[in-house]
C-alpha positions in Angstrom: -16.8 2.7 0.2 -19.9 0.6 0.4 -22.0 -0.7 -2.4 -25.6 -1.8 -1.8 -26.0 -5.4 -2.8 -29.5 -6.3 -1.8 -32.3 -3.8 -1.3 -35.2 -5.2 0.6 -37.3 -2.3 1.7 -36.2 -1.3 5.2 -33.2 -3.6 5.1 -30.3 -3.1 2.7 -27.2 -5.3 2.7 -24.0 -3.4 2.0 -20.6 -4.8 0.9 -17.7 -2.6 2.0 -14.8 -2.3 -0.5 -11.4 -1.2 0.8 -10.1 2.0 -0.7 -7.6 1.9 -3.5 -5.0 3.2 -1.1 -5.6 0.4 1.4 -5.4 -2.2 -1.3 -2.2 -0.8 -2.6 -0.8 -0.6 1.0 -1.6 -4.3 1.5 0.1 -5.2 -1.8 3.2 -3.3 -1.0 3.4 -4.8 2.5 3.0 -8.3 1.2 5.6 -7.9 -1.5 8.2 -6.5 0.9 7.5 -9.3 3.3 7.8 -11.9 0.6 11.0 -10.5 -0.8 13.0 -9.2 2.2 15.9 -8.0 0.0 13.6 -5.9 -2.2 14.8 -2.3 -2.6 13.1 0.1 -4.9 13.5 3.8 -5.8 10.3 5.8 -5.8 10.2 5.7 -9.7 10.6 1.9 -9.7 7.8 1.6 -7.1 5.5 3.8 -9.0 6.1 1.8 -12.3 5.6 -1.5 -10.4 2.5 -0.7 -8.3 0.7 2.4 -9.6 0.0 4.2 -12.8 0.9 7.5 -11.1 2.7 8.8 -8.1 -0.4 10.5 -6.8 -1.4 7.2 -5.1 1.8 5.3 -4.7 4.1 7.9 -3.1 1.7 8.8 -0.3 1.3 5.1 0.6 5.1 4.6 0.6 5.5 7.6 2.8 2.9 6.4 5.2 4.7 3.0 5.5 7.9 4.9 6.2 6.2 6.9 9.0 4.8 3.6 10.4 8.4 2.2 10.3 7.4 -0.7 8.1 9.6 0.7 5.3 12.8 2.8 5.5 14.6 4.8 2.8 18.3 3.9 2.5 21.2 6.2 1.7 20.5 5.7 -2.1 16.8 6.8 -1.8 15.5 3.2 -2.1 12.6 1.9 -0.1 13.3 -1.2 1.8 11.6 -3.3 4.5 12.5 -1.8 7.9 13.7 -4.8 10.0 13.4 -4.0 13.7 16.8 -3.8 15.2 18.5 -2.8 11.9 
């Protein structure tokens, strides 16, 4: 999403804002990297990072598909350490 900041006739300067999903993805990545033992159920993740599952769950699933996260045998999301 872009917001015009300065409009000077034929030249307009835009500032691009990352989408809410990208911001959430960055936050989730950062927190799992900072806390390697972090394990959260989907409900816990939604309460922690998002007011509703419509944003959080798709981001978590994308991170699983990208093999950044994994889902353990108890349904908890955890950082996917390569070789584990």
